[in-house]
C-alpha positions in Angstrom: -64.9 48.2 13.2 -66.8 45.8 11.6 -65.8 42.3 11.0 -66.6 40.9 7.5 -68.0 37.2 7.3 -65.9 35.1 4.7 -67.8 34.8 1.8 -68.4 31.0 0.2 -66.2 31.8 -2.5 -63.1 32.8 0.0 -63.5 29.7 1.9 -63.6 27.8 -1.1 -60.1 29.6 -2.7 -58.7 29.1 0.8 -59.2 25.4 0.9 -58.1 25.0 -2.7 -54.9 26.5 -1.7 -54.5 24.9 1.4 -54.8 21.6 -0.4 -52.4 22.7 -3.2 -49.6 23.3 -0.8 -48.4 19.7 -0.1 -48.3 19.1 -3.5 -46.3 21.9 -4.0 -43.9 20.9 -1.3 -43.1 17.2 -2.6 -43.0 18.5 -6.3 -38.8 17.9 -7.4 -36.9 20.9 -7.3 -34.2 19.7 -9.7 -34.3 18.9 -13.4 -36.7 15.7 -14.8 -35.4 15.4 -18.2 -32.4 15.3 -20.0 -33.4 18.3 -21.9 -33.9 20.0 -18.6 -30.4 19.1 -17.5 -28.9 20.2 -20.7 -30.7 23.7 -20.3 -29.4 23.9 -16.8 -26.0 23.1 -17.9 -25.3 20.7 -15.4 -26.4 17.4 -13.5 -26.4 16.8 -9.5 -25.6 13.3 -8.8 -26.0 11.4 -5.6 -23.4 9.2 -4.7 -21.4 7.6 -2.0 -18.8 9.8 -0.1 -16.6 7.3 1.6 -17.0 3.8 0.5 -13.8 3.2 -2.1 -13.8 1.9 -4.8 -17.2 2.6 -5.4 -17.4 6.2 -4.3 -15.4 8.1 -1.9 -14.0 12.0 -2.2 -10.0 11.7 -2.3 -7.6 14.0 -0.1 -7.4 16.6 -2.8 -11.4 16.8 -2.3 -12.3 15.3 -5.4 -15.1 12.7 -6.1 -13.5 9.2 -7.3 -14.4 5.8 -7.7 -16.4 3.6 -10.2 -19.4 5.4 -9.6 -17.9 8.6 -9.9 -16.2 7.8 -13.6 -19.6 6.2 -14.7 -21.5 9.7 -13.7 -18.7 11.4 -15.5 -19.5 9.6 -18.7 -23.2 10.3 -18.6 -22.4 13.8 -17.9 -20.0 14.0 -20.8 -22.8 11.8 -22.8 -25.4 14.9 -22.1 -22.7 17.5 -23.0 -23.1 19.1 -18.8 -20.9 19.6 -16.0 -21.5 17.3 -13.1 -21.7 18.0 -9.3 -21.7 15.7 -6.9 -23.3 15.2 -3.5 -21.6 12.8 -1.4 -24.7 10.5 0.5 -24.6 8.1 3.2 -26.4 4.6 2.9 -29.6 5.9 4.7 -29.8 9.2 2.7 -29.6 8.2 -0.5 -33.3 7.3 -2.1 -34.5 10.3 0.1 -32.0 12.4 -1.4 -33.5 11.6 -4.9 -37.4 11.9 -4.2 -37.2 15.0 -2.7 -35.3 16.5 -5.6 -31.9 17.0 -4.1 -30.4 15.0 -6.6 -31.4 14.2 -10.5 -29.8 10.7 -10.2 -28.4 8.4 -8.1 -24.9 6.3 -9.2 -24.5 5.6 -5.5 -23.7 1.8 -5.1 -27.7 0.9 -5.7 -28.0 -3.0 -5.4 -31.2 -3.6 -7.3 -33.6 -5.0 -5.1 -37.1 -5.3 -4.9 -38.1 -3.4 -1.9 -36.1 -0.3 -3.3 -37.8 -0.4 -6.7 -41.1 0.2 -5.3 -39.4 3.5 -4.6 -37.1 4.2 -7.2 -36.6 3.6 -10.9 -33.8 1.7 -11.5 -32.0 1.9 -15.0 -30.0 -1.6 -16.3 -27.3 -3.0 -14.4 -24.1 -1.8 -14.9 -21.6 -3.3 -12.2 -22.2 -6.6 -9.9 -21.2 -6.9 -6.5 -21.6 -9.5 -3.6 -22.7 -9.6 -0.3 -20.3 -11.5 1.9 -19.5 -11.8 5.7 -16.0 -10.9 7.0 -14.3 -12.3 9.8 -11.3 -13.2 11.4 -9.0 -15.8 9.7 -8.8 -17.8 12.9 -12.5 -18.0 13.6 -14.3 -20.8 12.3 -17.5 -19.6 10.6 -18.7 -22.0 7.9 -21.9 -21.7 7.8 -25.1 -19.3 9.3 -25.2 -21.1 12.2 -21.9 -20.3 13.0 -22.5 -16.3 12.8 -24.5 -16.7 16.1 -21.0 -16.7 18.0 -20.0 -13.3 16.8 -20.8 -9.9 17.2 -21.3 -8.5 13.7 -21.5 -5.0 12.1 -23.2 -3.7 9.2 -23.9 -0.3 7.5 -27.6 0.5 8.3 -30.2 -0.2 6.1 -27.4 -1.4 3.4 -28.1 -4.6 1.4 -25.4 -5.9 4.2 -27.7 -5.2 6.6 -30.7 -7.1 5.2 -28.4 -10.2 4.4 -27.1 -10.7 7.8 -30.3 -10.1 9.2 -32.0 -12.7 7.2 -29.1 -14.9 7.7 -28.1 -14.8 11.3 -29.4 -17.1 14.1 -32.2 -16.0 16.1 -30.2 -13.8 19.1 -26.9 -13.1 17.1 -25.7 -9.8 18.1 -26.1 -7.3 15.1 -24.9 -3.8 15.6 -26.0 -1.1 13.0 -23.7 1.6 11.8 -23.9 5.1 10.0 -22.5 3.8 6.9 -19.9 1.5 5.4 -16.8 3.4 6.6 -17.8 3.3 10.1 -18.8 -0.4 10.1 -15.0 -1.2 8.8 -13.8 0.8 11.4 -15.9 -1.2 14.1 -14.4 -4.7 12.9 -11.0 -3.2 13.0 -11.2 -1.5 16.4 -12.7 -4.4 17.7 -15.9 -3.4 18.7 -17.2 -6.2 16.5 -16.1 -9.5 15.6 -17.2 -9.6 11.8 -18.7 -7.3 9.6 -21.2 -7.6 6.6 -19.9 -6.0 3.4 -19.5 -6.2 0.0 -16.9 -7.6 -2.3 -14.2 -4.6 -1.8 -14.2 -4.3 2.1 -11.5 -6.6 2.4 -9.5 -4.5 0.3 -9.8 -1.8 2.8 -9.9 -4.2 6.0 -6.5 -5.3 4.5 -4.9 -1.8 4.7 -5.8 -1.1 8.2 -5.5 -4.8 9.7 -2.9 -6.8 7.2 -3.7 -10.7 7.1 -6.1 -10.9 10.0 -8.9 -11.0 8.2 -11.1 -12.9 5.2 -14.2 -13.3 3.4 -16.2 -16.1 5.5 -19.6 -16.4 3.5 -21.2 -14.8 0.4 -24.7 -14.4 0.7 -26.3 -12.8 -2.5 -24.9 -12.1 -5.8 -26.3 -8.6 -6.8 -26.2 -6.1 -9.8 -25.9 -2.3 -9.2 -28.1 0.4 -11.3 -28.4 4.0 -11.8 -31.7 5.5 -10.0 -34.1 7.9 -11.0 -37.5 9.1 -9.7 -40.5 6.9 -10.3 -42.6 7.7 -13.5 -39.6 9.8 -15.0 -39.2 8.1 -18.2 -37.2 10.4 -20.2 -34.0 10.0 -18.0 -34.5 6.6 -17.5 -34.5 5.8 -21.2 -31.4 8.5 -21.7 -29.2 6.1 -18.8 -30.3 2.9 -20.4 -29.1 3.9 -24.0 -25.7 5.5 -22.1 -25.3 1.9 -20.2 -25.8 0.1 -23.4 -23.3 2.3 -25.2 -20.5 2.0 -22.7 -20.8 -1.8 -22.3 -20.4 -1.9 -26.2 -17.5 0.8 -27.0 -15.5 -0.7 -24.4 -15.7 2.1 -21.7 -17.1 0.4 -19.1 -14.5 -2.2 -19.6 -11.7 0.6 -18.9 -13.4 1.2 -15.7 -13.5 -2.5 -14.7 -10.0 -2.5 -15.4 -9.3 0.5 -13.4 -10.9 -0.5 -10.5 -12.1 -4.0 -10.3 -9.3 -6.0 -12.5 -12.1 -8.2 -14.0 -13.7 -8.7 -17.4 -17.3 -6.8 -17.3 -20.0 -9.1 -16.1 -22.5 -10.7 -17.9 -25.8 -8.9 -16.7 -29.2 -10.5 -16.2 -31.9 -9.6 -19.0 -34.3 -9.3 -16.2 -34.5 -9.0 -12.2 -37.4 -10.4 -10.7 -39.6 -7.6 -8.8 -36.9 -4.9 -10.3 -37.9 -3.2 -14.1 -35.3 -1.6 -15.9 -37.4 0.5 -17.8 -40.0 3.4 -16.6 -43.7 2.1 -17.5 
């Protein structure tokens, strides 16, 4: 049986098909505009699954928290159902960029390095990165951190800030998520932990009266995240955030979870555009 030699046309067609495969593989599988989400009837939201009160799953299996309440309001604005995908800290951006979710309402601190990978909305809530340690411990400056083993959620803003501010040689242990780093503190695996403004509430439930906020490293603002270049959904979320700030819905969420007035948000954050270019 004779074997046909591939023609020049066949070789060219095969090469073009091979080159197209990576593009197809990288194309987001989820909806990318509000109209497509409306047509589907559902928005898929990436959220933290174990970081109360930002995002967590109740004993009844319901997603709850600040971000869950805001995501539900946005789904209502679009007139669709919401499906939550609980994520660990390190999985948030990959879940978005690979198309597993449409948007992140996931305690996403608005940081310049993250803005290179995702499109942030306007800020909708404020946060702070702090160091928490024993009340009995002397931790009044960054230099004092060197005496302690410090736990952080790997890849989170507190990881960045503890690493940046701790003296050279400080032992820093990195854990998969907020719950694991908090558990490391209360179980004695570490003596201090980098966290956010709500960590102390959770630690107090496990070890009442033993720990307190020691240092504040950074004030932060959280925004919703969409993929780079998706102008329509970014504009839709920004309009939604303006609306809930103006009509009091955001204050209701603050009253429920934070017990403080809505923060004054900056008009801009260096290195973090709020609108898709």
